Structures are given as structure tokens and as C-alpha cells.
C-alpha positions in Angstrom: -17.0 10.1 12.4 -14.6 8.0 14.4 -12.3 5.7 12.4 -10.2 2.6 13.0 -7.4 2.6 10.4 -6.2 -1.0 9.9 -2.9 -2.1 8.4 -1.9 -4.6 5.6 -3.7 -7.9 6.1 -2.0 -10.1 3.6 -4.4 -13.1 3.9 -4.4 -13.1 7.7 -8.1 -13.4 8.2 -7.9 -14.8 11.7 -5.8 -11.8 12.8 -8.2 -9.5 11.1 -11.2 -10.9 12.9 -9.4 -10.9 16.3 -8.5 -7.2 15.7 -12.0 -6.3 14.7 -13.3 -8.0 17.8 -10.8 -6.2 20.0 -11.9 -2.9 18.5 -15.5 -3.6 19.4 -16.8 -4.7 15.9 -19.3 -7.6 15.7 -20.2 -9.9 12.9 -23.8 -8.9 12.2 -26.0 -9.6 9.2 -23.0 -10.8 7.1 -20.5 -8.0 7.9 -18.4 -6.8 10.8 -19.9 -3.6 12.1 -19.4 -1.1 14.9 -22.3 1.0 16.2 -20.2 4.2 16.4 -17.1 3.8 14.3 -16.0 3.0 10.7 -12.9 1.0 9.7 -10.5 2.1 7.0 -8.2 -0.4 5.3 -5.0 0.8 3.8 -4.8 -2.0 1.2 -2.8 -5.2 0.7 -5.5 -7.6 1.6 -3.8 -10.5 -0.4 -0.7 -12.5 -0.9 1.4 -14.4 1.6 -1.1 -15.5 4.3 -3.3 -18.6 4.6 -6.8 -17.1 4.0 -6.7 -15.0 0.9 -10.3 -15.1 -0.3 -11.7 -15.0 3.2 -9.7 -11.8 4.0 -11.0 -10.1 0.8 -14.6 -11.1 1.6 -14.3 -9.7 5.2 -13.1 -6.4 3.9 -15.5 -6.3 0.9 -18.6 -7.1 2.9 -17.7 -4.3 5.4 -17.2 -1.8 2.6 -20.4 -2.9 0.9 -22.3 -2.6 4.2 -20.9 0.9 4.8 -19.0 -0.3 7.8 -15.6 0.4 6.2 -13.7 2.3 3.6 -10.6 1.0 1.8 -7.8 2.1 -0.6 -5.9 0.1 -3.1 -2.5 -1.4 -2.2 0.3 -2.4 -4.5 -0.7 -6.0 -4.2 -4.2 -5.3 -5.4 -2.7 -3.3 -8.3 -0.4 -6.2 -9.1 -3.3 -8.6 -9.0 -5.2 -6.5 -11.5 -2.1 -6.4 -13.8 -1.6 -10.2 -13.5 -5.2 -10.8 -14.5 -5.5 -8.2 -17.3 -4.4 -8.9 -20.8 -2.1 -6.4 -22.4 -4.2 -4.7 -25.2 -0.9 -4.2 -27.2 -0.1 -7.9 -27.0 -3.3 -9.9 -26.5 -1.5 -13.1 -25.8 0.3 -11.5 -22.8 -0.7 -9.9 -19.5 0.2 -6.5 -18.0 2.2 -8.4 -15.4 4.2 -11.1 -17.1 3.4 -14.7 -16.3 6.3 -16.3 -18.1 9.0 -13.9 -19.1 12.6 -15.2 -18.2 13.2 -12.0 -16.2 9.9 -11.4 -14.4 7.6 -14.5 -14.7 8.9 -16.6 -11.8 9.3 -13.6 -9.5 5.8 -12.3 -10.3 4.2 -15.8 -9.7 6.1 -16.4 -6.5 5.0 -13.1 -5.0 1.4 -13.8 -6.0 1.4 -17.5 -5.3 -0.8 -17.6 -2.1 -3.6 -15.7 -3.8 -3.4 -17.7 -7.1 -3.5 -20.9 -5.1 -7.1 -20.0 -4.1 -8.5 -18.4 -7.3 -6.5 -19.5 -10.3 -8.6 -22.5 -10.9 -11.8 -20.6 -10.2 -12.0 -18.1 -13.0 -15.4 -16.5 -12.1 -14.3 -15.9 -8.5 -10.9 -14.6 -9.7 -12.6 -12.2 -12.1 -15.1 -11.0 -9.5 -12.4 -10.2 -7.0 -10.3 -8.3 -9.6 -13.4 -6.3 -10.6 -13.8 -5.3 -7.0 -10.2 -4.3 -6.7 -10.8 -1.9 -9.5 -13.4 -0.1 -7.4 -10.8 0.8 -4.7 -9.6 4.4 -4.7 -5.9 5.2 -4.7 -6.4 7.5 -1.8 -9.0 9.0 0.6 -9.1 12.6 1.6 -11.6 13.0 4.4 -12.4 16.1 6.5 -10.0 15.2 9.3 -7.5 12.7 7.9 -5.8 11.4 4.8 -5.2 7.7 3.8 -3.0 6.2 1.2 -1.3 2.9 0.8 2.4 4.0 0.8 3.0 7.7 0.2 0.9 10.9 0.5 2.5 12.9 -2.4 0.5 16.1 -2.8 2.0 17.1 -6.1 1.5 13.6 -7.7 -2.0 13.4 -6.3 -3.0 16.8 -7.7 -1.5 15.8 -11.1 -3.1 12.3 -11.2 -6.6 13.3 -10.0 -7.9 14.6 -13.4 -6.9 11.2 -14.9 -9.1 9.3 -12.5 -12.9 9.3 -11.9 -14.6 11.2 -9.2 -14.0 8.4 -6.7 -10.3 8.2 -7.4 -10.5 4.8 -9.1 -8.0 3.8 -11.8 -10.0 3.4 -15.0 -9.3 0.3 -17.1 -8.1 2.3 -20.0 -5.3 3.7 -17.8 -4.0 0.4 -16.6 -1.3 0.1 -19.3 0.2 3.5 -18.4 -0.2 2.7 -14.7 1.6 -0.6 -14.7 4.1 -0.3 -17.6 7.2 1.7 -16.7 8.3 3.9 -19.6 11.8 3.5 -21.0 14.3 5.8 -19.3 11.6 6.8 -16.7 12.4 10.2 -15.2 10.5 13.2 -14.0 10.4 16.3 -16.1 12.2 19.4 -15.0 8.9 20.8 -13.7 8.3 17.8 -11.5 5.5 16.3 -13.7 5.5 12.5 -13.4 4.3 9.9 -15.8 1.1 8.0 -14.8 3.3 5.1 -13.9 5.5 7.2 -11.6 2.6 8.8 -9.8 0.7 5.5 -9.2 4.0 3.8 -8.2 4.8 6.4 -5.7 1.3 6.4 -4.1 1.2 2.5 -3.9 4.9 1.6 -3.3 6.5 4.8 -1.9 9.3 7.0 -3.2 12.4 5.1 -4.4 15.7 6.7 -5.4 18.8 5.2 -6.8 21.4 4.2 -4.3 24.9 5.7 -4.7 27.2 3.8 -7.0 28.4 0.5 -5.5 25.6 0.3 -2.9 22.8 -2.3 -2.9 20.8 -4.5 -0.5 18.7 -7.6 -0.6 15.0 -7.2 0.3 12.8 -9.6 2.4 12.4 -11.8 -0.7 16.1 -12.0 -1.3 16.0 -9.8 -4.4 19.0 -7.5 -5.0 17.9 -3.9 -5.0 19.8 -0.9 -6.3 17.0 1.6 -5.4 15.8 2.3 -1.9 12.6 3.6 -0.4 12.9 6.8 1.7 11.3 8.1 4.8 9.2 10.6 3.0 7.2 11.5 6.2 10.4 12.5 8.1 11.2 16.2 7.5 14.7 15.6 9.0 15.5 12.7 6.7 17.4 14.7 4.1 20.5 12.5 3.3 20.9 9.0 2.1 22.1 8.0 5.6 19.1 9.4 7.4 16.4 8.8 4.7 17.0 5.2 3.4 14.6 2.6 4.8 17.4 0.1 5.6 18.9 -1.4 8.7 21.0 0.9 10.9 24.1 -0.9 9.7 23.2 -0.5 6.1 22.3 3.1 6.5 25.6 3.8 8.3 27.5 2.6 5.3 25.8 5.1 3.0 27.3 8.5 2.2 25.9 11.4 4.1 25.0 13.6 1.2 21.6 15.0 0.3 18.9 12.9 -1.4 17.2 14.5 -4.4 14.8 17.3 -3.6 12.0 15.5 -5.3 12.2 12.8 -2.6 11.5 15.2 0.2 7.8 15.8 0.9 6.3 18.2 3.5 3.5 16.8 5.5 0.1 18.4 5.3 -1.9 19.8 8.2 -4.1 16.7 8.4 -2.9 13.4 9.9 -1.9 10.9 7.3 -2.2 7.1 7.6 -0.5 4.5 5.5 0.8 0.9 5.4 3.1 -0.9 3.1 6.5 -0.8 4.8 6.7 -4.1 6.7 7.8 -2.3 9.9 8.9 -4.5 12.8 9.3 -4.0 16.5 6.9 -2.2 18.8 4.3 -0.2 16.9 4.9 3.5 17.1 4.1 6.8 15.5 6.2 8.1 12.6 5.5 11.7 13.7 2.7 13.6 15.4 0.9 13.7 12.0 1.9 10.5 10.3 1.6 6.8 11.3 2.3 3.6 9.4 0.0 0.7 10.5 1.9 -2.1 8.7 3.9 -4.2 11.1 4.4 -7.3 9.0 1.2 -9.1 9.8 1.8 -11.3 6.7 5.2 -12.4 8.1 4.5 -13.2 11.7 4.0 -9.6 13.0 1.0 -8.1 14.6 -2.0 -6.6 12.7 -2.2 -3.0 13.8 -4.9 -0.3 13.9 -5.0 3.3 14.9 -8.2 4.5 16.7 -8.8 8.0 15.3 -11.3 10.4 16.9 -10.4 13.6 15.1 -7.4 14.6 17.1 -5.0 17.0 15.1 -2.0 15.4 16.7 -1.7 11.6 16.9 -1.2 9.7 20.1 0.8 6.5 20.7 -1.9 5.3 23.1 -4.4 4.9 20.3 -2.5 2.2 18.5 -4.1 -1.3 18.9 -2.6 -4.6 17.8 -3.2 -8.3 17.8 -0.5 -10.9 17.3 
């Protein structure tokens, strides 16, 4: 099977339809289809853009028609947590709506999606139920797909907690979305459910050295930083931190924790999530991020995969 792996959409339905058309898909019998290929979406269909429900419907109809596969992104996980009441506190939700610390931040990040569904409870519930059918990862014969980080140890540990299709069951949502107090990995590297799910959907984060911080794209001050887990040479804070060159240069050049360094597998791995900018490129011969900030003015990117063991820059396709 030949695949087109498509990056984070974030409500940009027009870009999605333009990209599908460029890739040779046609809207036929209610779904975009290709006679010889299948699309794979890396998650984050919602938030930010102008066409939230339409974007979800395009992806869902393709999946339902067998024209596409898809994995869950952190924005779908957040949407589930926003909509799901906390069984421990039935008057609250797993993702807070009104707490002084998190309520406004959570709503602001989710505002574009809520603007289209919050006053339509049946539609809102239907979309959330569909999000729950999305697997956390795909392991296909020739390639691997995950939203943010292919972490073999966490995947192997988490798999027995999920169903056969790698869906998060509802009874695991509390553990998956509620960070334990004093969260830390055990000496043997075993994570919590929260840590495993967080790593797959948001990437590996490590504490910055004392006195260092940065402000993210939403202006939020961060004291933890995501690392370039796919880069086997990124072994120090200066080389591994996903920050600007100036910010990285200011970090000490001592090793990051061993748990933050992950060896790539023999299969190519595709992911999104990281809001990359500039000219789309490969992360390595066996890893590519297809998220180039489509939700913030960047292009929507796809990689055309035909089973090659080493990836090729020429196979990247994008629409602005």
C-alpha cells in the first residue's frame, strides 16, 4: 500500500482539500479518495483554524470510507478531557473549565473548536466519541506513525492497557489526563499512564537547567523543554532543546537525561505536533515531521510514502 502522511490540520479545511487535490484525491461519494493510495493523518484536526467541524468531517469520512487512517493528537485528547466529567468530582471536568490556574488557558487554546460545537451538544458529543476511536499510534508493515514521539519502551508498556486497536478506553482517561503528584519515572524506566500518553502525544519534555525558561507560541512561560528525540546526535541541552538557535546557545552544554534519548527503529517514523517553520525537510533518513504550522499561516505538508526504507526530501508535498 502506498500512503500519503498528512500533517496537523488545525481547522484548515481549505488547505486540506487543496492538498488532497494536489495529491490526486477526489471527492467521490461523500469522501476524498485515491484509486491507488491511502492517506494517514497524524492528528490535531482541531483548534485555531476557521473550519473546525468541516476539517473533522473530511478526515472522519475518509477514515470511515477506508480512504484514510488517523491517530490521536494532543488536541483531540484535550478535547476529550474538556468534554468528559471527572468521575471523582462529577461537577468538574477532566480538563478544567474554570479553575483560577488553568480554566482560561484551557478555554483559550480550545476556543475555535468550542465556538462551533459548544452550543450544539449532540454534535459535540458525537465528535468526542469519534475522537475516542482514534489509536494512539499505528505500526504498519513498512512504517510507523504517532502524533509526537515514537517511544518504543513506553509503547510496549502502554499497549496492554489499551484495546487491540490501540484506543484509550474511557476508564483510563483519568489516569491518562491527570498528572500524578511528584510525577517521575521509576528507576526501571516504567512510566505512569499519564507519562506514557503525554510522551506519545506531546513529546518528551525535560526540566530546563536552573534559571532558564522560555515563552512558547502562546506567550506561556515554560520551564520544561521538548527535545529532538529523533536526533541521535542531540545529547546535550544545547543540541537537543527545541528552541531558537539563540536560546539553545544560552543553554549549558551538558548531557540531557538518558531517558530522553531514544534510538530510532528500522522502520521510517512519521509524526507531527512540533509547529516547525521554514522549508519542509527531513529530520533524518528514517524520521520526518509533517507539521509546519498550518494552523498559524504555514503550509499543510504531506509525505508520499511508497515503501522506501530511507526517506527522500523530494517526496514532501505542501500547499500554502
